[in-house]
N, CA, C and O atoms as a GROMACS GRO file, in nm:
protein
  292
    1MET      N    1   0.084  -0.118   0.000
    1MET     CA    2   0.000   0.000   0.000
    1MET      C    3   0.089   0.125   0.000
    1MET      O    4   0.174   0.140   0.088
    2ALA      N    5   0.070   0.213  -0.097
    2ALA     CA    6   0.154   0.332  -0.112
    2ALA      C    7   0.112   0.440  -0.012
    2ALA      O    8  -0.005   0.454   0.022
    3ASP      N    9   0.211   0.516   0.032
    3ASP     CA   10   0.186   0.629   0.121
    3ASP      C   11   0.160   0.751   0.033
    3ASP      O   12   0.249   0.796  -0.039
    4ASP      N   13   0.038   0.806   0.040
    4ASP     CA   14   0.002   0.922  -0.041
    4ASP      C   15   0.017   1.053   0.033
    4ASP      O   16  -0.034   1.156  -0.012
    5SER      N   17   0.087   1.052   0.145
    5SER     CA   18   0.109   1.174   0.222
    5SER      C   19   0.197   1.270   0.142
    5SER      O   20   0.291   1.227   0.075
    6PRO      N   21   0.166   1.400   0.150
    6PRO     CA   22   0.251   1.496   0.079
    6PRO      C   23   0.387   1.508   0.145
    6PRO      O   24   0.402   1.484   0.264
    7GLY      N   25   0.486   1.545   0.066
    7GLY     CA   26   0.617   1.574   0.122
    7GLY      C   27   0.618   1.714   0.180
    7GLY      O   28   0.537   1.799   0.142
    8TYR      N   29   0.708   1.737   0.273
    8TYR     CA   30   0.723   1.870   0.333
    8TYR      C   31   0.854   1.930   0.285
    8TYR      O   32   0.957   1.864   0.283
    9ARG      N   33   0.848   2.059   0.245
    9ARG     CA   34   0.967   2.134   0.202
    9ARG      C   35   0.985   2.251   0.297
    9ARG      O   36   0.890   2.324   0.324
   10MET      N   37   1.106   2.268   0.346
   10MET     CA   38   1.136   2.382   0.432
   10MET      C   39   1.163   2.504   0.344
   10MET      O   40   1.237   2.495   0.246
   11VAL      N   41   1.102   2.616   0.380
   11VAL     CA   42   1.123   2.742   0.309
   11VAL      C   43   1.161   2.850   0.410
   11VAL      O   44   1.136   2.836   0.530
   12GLU      N   45   1.220   2.958   0.362
   12GLU     CA   46   1.266   3.065   0.451
   12GLU      C   47   1.154   3.159   0.494
   12GLU      O   48   1.164   3.220   0.600
   13HIS      N   49   1.048   3.172   0.413
   13HIS     CA   50   0.944   3.269   0.449
   13HIS      C   51   0.806   3.222   0.403
   13HIS      O   52   0.788   3.176   0.290
   14ILE      N   53   0.711   3.236   0.492
   14ILE     CA   54   0.568   3.223   0.462
   14ILE      C   55   0.502   3.340   0.535
   14ILE      O   56   0.532   3.363   0.652
   15PRO      N   57   0.414   3.414   0.468
   15PRO     CA   58   0.354   3.531   0.534
   15PRO      C   59   0.280   3.494   0.663
   15PRO      O   60   0.211   3.392   0.668
   16ASP      N   61   0.294   3.578   0.765
   16ASP     CA   62   0.220   3.558   0.890
   16ASP      C   63   0.076   3.600   0.870
   16ASP      O   64   0.048   3.708   0.819
   17LEU      N   65  -0.015   3.515   0.910
   17LEU     CA   66  -0.157   3.548   0.907
   17LEU      C   67  -0.210   3.577   1.048
   17LEU      O   68  -0.321   3.628   1.063
   18ILE      N   69  -0.130   3.544   1.150
   18ILE     CA   70  -0.165   3.570   1.289
   18ILE      C   71  -0.055   3.659   1.346
   18ILE      O   72   0.064   3.630   1.333
   19GLN      N   73  -0.096   3.767   1.409
   19GLN     CA   74   0.000   3.863   1.464
   19GLN      C   75   0.016   3.842   1.615
   19GLN      O   76  -0.077   3.798   1.682
   20PRO      N   77   0.135   3.872   1.669
   20PRO     CA   78   0.161   3.851   1.812
   20PRO      C   79   0.059   3.918   1.904
   20PRO      O   80   0.027   3.864   2.010
   21GLU      N   81   0.007   4.033   1.866
   21GLU     CA   82  -0.090   4.101   1.951
   21GLU      C   83  -0.223   4.025   1.962
   21GLU      O   84  -0.306   4.060   2.047
   22GLU      N   85  -0.245   3.924   1.880
   22GLU     CA   86  -0.367   3.843   1.887
   22GLU      C   87  -0.356   3.727   1.985
   22GLU      O   88  -0.457   3.668   2.022
   23TYR      N   89  -0.234   3.693   2.026
   23TYR     CA   90  -0.212   3.576   2.111
   23TYR      C   91  -0.296   3.579   2.238
   23TYR      O   92  -0.356   3.479   2.276
   24GLU      N   93  -0.300   3.693   2.303
   24GLU     CA   94  -0.371   3.704   2.431
   24GLU      C   95  -0.522   3.679   2.415
   24GLU      O   96  -0.587   3.632   2.509
   25ASP      N   97  -0.577   3.708   2.298
   25ASP     CA   98  -0.720   3.688   2.274
   25ASP      C   99  -0.758   3.542   2.251
   25ASP      O  100  -0.876   3.509   2.245
   26HIS      N  101  -0.658   3.456   2.240
   26HIS     CA  102  -0.684   3.314   2.210
   26HIS      C  103  -0.601   3.225   2.303
   26HIS      O  104  -0.513   3.153   2.256
   27PRO      N  105  -0.628   3.229   2.434
   27PRO     CA  106  -0.546   3.156   2.531
   27PRO      C  107  -0.549   3.004   2.514
   27PRO      O  108  -0.457   2.935   2.558
   28GLU      N  109  -0.652   2.952   2.450
   28GLU     CA  110  -0.660   2.806   2.430
   28GLU      C  111  -0.586   2.764   2.303
   28GLU      O  112  -0.575   2.644   2.275
   29GLY      N  113  -0.536   2.859   2.226
   29GLY     CA  114  -0.456   2.827   2.108
   29GLY      C  115  -0.531   2.764   1.994
   29GLY      O  116  -0.475   2.683   1.921
   30ARG      N  117  -0.656   2.799   1.977
   30ARG     CA  118  -0.736   2.735   1.872
   30ARG      C  119  -0.751   2.818   1.744
   30ARG      O  120  -0.827   2.780   1.655
   31LEU      N  121  -0.680   2.928   1.735
   31LEU     CA  122  -0.693   3.014   1.618
   31LEU      C  123  -0.620   2.953   1.498
   31LEU      O  124  -0.504   2.913   1.507
   32VAL      N  125  -0.691   2.948   1.385
   32VAL     CA  126  -0.634   2.902   1.258
   32VAL      C  127  -0.679   3.003   1.152
   32VAL      O  128  -0.797   3.039   1.146
   33ARG      N  129  -0.588   3.047   1.070
   33ARG     CA  130  -0.622   3.136   0.959
   33ARG      C  131  -0.574   3.072   0.830
   33ARG      O  132  -0.465   3.015   0.823
   34ILE      N  133  -0.658   3.083   0.728
   34ILE     CA  134  -0.628   3.028   0.596
   34ILE      C  135  -0.647   3.139   0.492
   34ILE      O  136  -0.746   3.212   0.497
   35SER      N  137  -0.554   3.150   0.399
   35SER     CA  138  -0.566   3.241   0.286
   35SER      C  139  -0.561   3.156   0.159
   35SER      O  140  -0.472   3.073   0.142
   36ILE      N  141  -0.658   3.178   0.071
   36ILE     CA  142  -0.663   3.103  -0.055
   36ILE      C  143  -0.654   3.203  -0.170
   36ILE      O  144  -0.732   3.298  -0.178
   37ARG      N  145  -0.557   3.179  -0.259
   37ARG     CA  146  -0.535   3.268  -0.373
   37ARG      C  147  -0.523   3.185  -0.500
   37ARG      O  148  -0.478   3.070  -0.498
   38THR      N  149  -0.563   3.244  -0.610
   38THR     CA  150  -0.543   3.180  -0.740
   38THR      C  151  -0.460   3.272  -0.827
   38THR      O  152  -0.468   3.394  -0.818
   39ASP      N  153  -0.379   3.210  -0.912
   39ASP     CA  154  -0.302   3.286  -1.010
   39ASP      C  155  -0.282   3.198  -1.132
   39ASP      O  156  -0.344   3.092  -1.143
   40GLY      N  157  -0.197   3.240  -1.222
   40GLY     CA  158  -0.174   3.165  -1.346
   40GLY      C  159  -0.113   3.027  -1.324
   40GLY      O  160  -0.116   2.943  -1.414
   41GLU      N  161  -0.057   3.004  -1.207
   41GLU     CA  162   0.006   2.875  -1.177
   41GLU      C  163  -0.085   2.779  -1.103
   41GLU      O  164  -0.054   2.660  -1.091
   42GLY      N  165  -0.198   2.828  -1.052
   42GLY     CA  166  -0.291   2.741  -0.980
   42GLY      C  167  -0.343   2.806  -0.853
   42GLY      O  168  -0.362   2.927  -0.846
   43VAL      N  169  -0.366   2.723  -0.753
   43VAL     CA  170  -0.423   2.768  -0.626
   43VAL      C  171  -0.314   2.761  -0.519
   43VAL      O  172  -0.241   2.663  -0.509
   44GLN      N  173  -0.306   2.867  -0.439
   44GLN     CA  174  -0.211   2.872  -0.329
   44GLN      C  175  -0.291   2.882  -0.200
   44GLN      O  176  -0.375   2.970  -0.184
   45VAL      N  177  -0.264   2.791  -0.107
   45VAL     CA  178  -0.330   2.792   0.024
   45VAL      C  179  -0.221   2.818   0.128
   45VAL      O  180  -0.127   2.740   0.141
   46ILE      N  181  -0.235   2.928   0.202
   46ILE     CA  182  -0.141   2.962   0.308
   46ILE      C  183  -0.216   2.951   0.439
   46ILE      O  184  -0.329   2.997   0.452
   47GLY      N  185  -0.153   2.889   0.538
   47GLY     CA  186  -0.216   2.875   0.667
   47GLY      C  187  -0.124   2.917   0.780
   47GLY      O  188  -0.001   2.913   0.768
   48ASP      N  189  -0.186   2.957   0.890
   48ASP     CA  190  -0.112   2.994   1.010
   48ASP      C  191  -0.198   2.947   1.128
   48ASP      O  192  -0.320   2.965   1.127
   49ALA      N  193  -0.135   2.889   1.227
   49ALA     CA  194  -0.209   2.838   1.342
   49ALA      C  195  -0.121   2.831   1.465
   49ALA      O  196   0.001   2.816   1.454
   50PHE      N  197  -0.182   2.842   1.581
   50PHE     CA  198  -0.108   2.824   1.706
   50PHE      C  199  -0.065   2.678   1.722
   50PHE      O  200   0.039   2.650   1.782
   51ARG      N  201  -0.145   2.587   1.670
   51ARG     CA  202  -0.116   2.444   1.681
   51ARG      C  203  -0.085   2.387   1.542
   51ARG      O  204  -0.177   2.363   1.464
   52PRO      N  205   0.041   2.366   1.510
   52PRO     CA  206   0.079   2.321   1.376
   52PRO      C  207   0.013   2.190   1.334
   52PRO      O  208  -0.019   2.173   1.216
   53ASP      N  209  -0.008   2.097   1.427
   53ASP     CA  210  -0.067   1.968   1.390
   53ASP      C  211  -0.208   1.986   1.333
   53ASP      O  212  -0.247   1.913   1.241
   54LEU      N  213  -0.285   2.080   1.385
   54LEU     CA  214  -0.418   2.107   1.333
   54LEU      C  215  -0.410   2.160   1.190
   54LEU      O  216  -0.483   2.114   1.103
   55LEU      N  217  -0.324   2.256   1.167
   55LEU     CA  218  -0.308   2.314   1.034
   55LEU      C  219  -0.256   2.210   0.934
   55LEU      O  220  -0.306   2.202   0.822
   56GLU      N  221  -0.158   2.131   0.974
   56GLU     CA  222  -0.103   2.030   0.884
   56GLU      C  223  -0.210   1.930   0.842
   56GLU      O  224  -0.214   1.888   0.727
   57GLY      N  225  -0.296   1.891   0.935
   57GLY     CA  226  -0.405   1.799   0.901
   57GLY      C  227  -0.499   1.859   0.797
   57GLY      O  228  -0.541   1.790   0.704
   58LEU      N  229  -0.531   1.987   0.813
   58LEU     CA  230  -0.617   2.054   0.716
   58LEU      C  231  -0.552   2.060   0.579
   58LEU      O  232  -0.615   2.031   0.477
   59LEU      N  233  -0.424   2.098   0.575
   59LEU     CA  234  -0.354   2.108   0.447
   59LEU      C  235  -0.337   1.971   0.381
   59LEU      O  236  -0.355   1.958   0.260
   60GLU      N  237  -0.303   1.869   0.459
   60GLU     CA  238  -0.287   1.735   0.403
   60GLU      C  239  -0.417   1.683   0.342
   60GLU      O  240  -0.415   1.611   0.243
   61ALA      N  241  -0.531   1.720   0.402
   61ALA     CA  242  -0.662   1.675   0.352
   61ALA      C  243  -0.692   1.731   0.213
   61ALA      O  244  -0.776   1.676   0.142
   62LEU      N  245  -0.624   1.839   0.173
   62LEU     CA  246  -0.644   1.896   0.040
   62LEU      C  247  -0.576   1.814  -0.068
   62LEU      O  248  -0.606   1.830  -0.187
   63GLY      N  249  -0.484   1.724  -0.029
   63GLY     CA  250  -0.419   1.635  -0.125
   63GLY      C  251  -0.308   1.696  -0.209
   63GLY      O  252  -0.296   1.661  -0.326
   64PRO      N  253  -0.228   1.786  -0.154
   64PRO     CA  254  -0.121   1.844  -0.235
   64PRO      C  255  -0.004   1.747  -0.255
   64PRO      O  256   0.009   1.649  -0.182
   65ASP      N  257   0.080   1.776  -0.354
   65ASP     CA  258   0.202   1.699  -0.374
   65ASP      C  259   0.303   1.730  -0.264
   65ASP      O  260   0.377   1.643  -0.219
   66ALA      N  261   0.305   1.858  -0.221
   66ALA     CA  262   0.400   1.901  -0.118
   66ALA      C  263   0.339   2.013  -0.036
   66ALA      O  264   0.250   2.086  -0.082
   67ILE      N  265   0.387   2.026   0.086
   67ILE     CA  266   0.348   2.135   0.175
   67ILE      C  267   0.475   2.208   0.215
   67ILE      O  268   0.570   2.147   0.266
   68GLU      N  269   0.477   2.339   0.192
   68GLU     CA  270   0.592   2.418   0.233
   68GLU      C  271   0.575   2.457   0.379
   68GLU      O  272   0.465   2.489   0.423
   69GLN      N  273   0.684   2.453   0.452
   69GLN     CA  274   0.681   2.478   0.595
   69GLN      C  275   0.804   2.559   0.634
   69GLN      O  276   0.910   2.544   0.573
   70MET      N  277   0.790   2.645   0.735
   70MET     CA  278   0.907   2.717   0.784
   70MET      C  279   0.920   2.695   0.934
   70MET      O  280   0.822   2.670   1.003
   71LEU      N  281   1.042   2.704   0.980
   71LEU     CA  282   1.068   2.691   1.124
   71LEU      C  283   1.035   2.823   1.190
   71LEU      O  284   1.071   2.929   1.139
   72CYS      N  285   0.969   2.818   1.301
   72CYS     CA  286   0.935   2.938   1.377
   72CYS      C  287   1.017   2.941   1.502
   72CYS      O  288   1.069   2.839   1.547
   73GLY      N  289   1.031   3.060   1.559
   73GLY     CA  290   1.099   3.066   1.686
   73GLY      C  291   1.191   3.176   1.691
   73GLY      O  292   1.258   3.196   1.792
   0.00000   0.00000   0.00000
């Protein structure tokens, strides 16, 4: 049985969709933001979340070939 999970690529920059001043308003860490854009190359889905596992599950469910990810900290 083949693994159809997308590969992950590390990138240097992904735009922030959640700003530090919003952290206090979401103490349980459940905020997720998604931006969907289309251009001549296709559809781009950018996500930002306090809990990466939640966001990764959402992105993986879309069935992409790869998911770009950056290290935070």
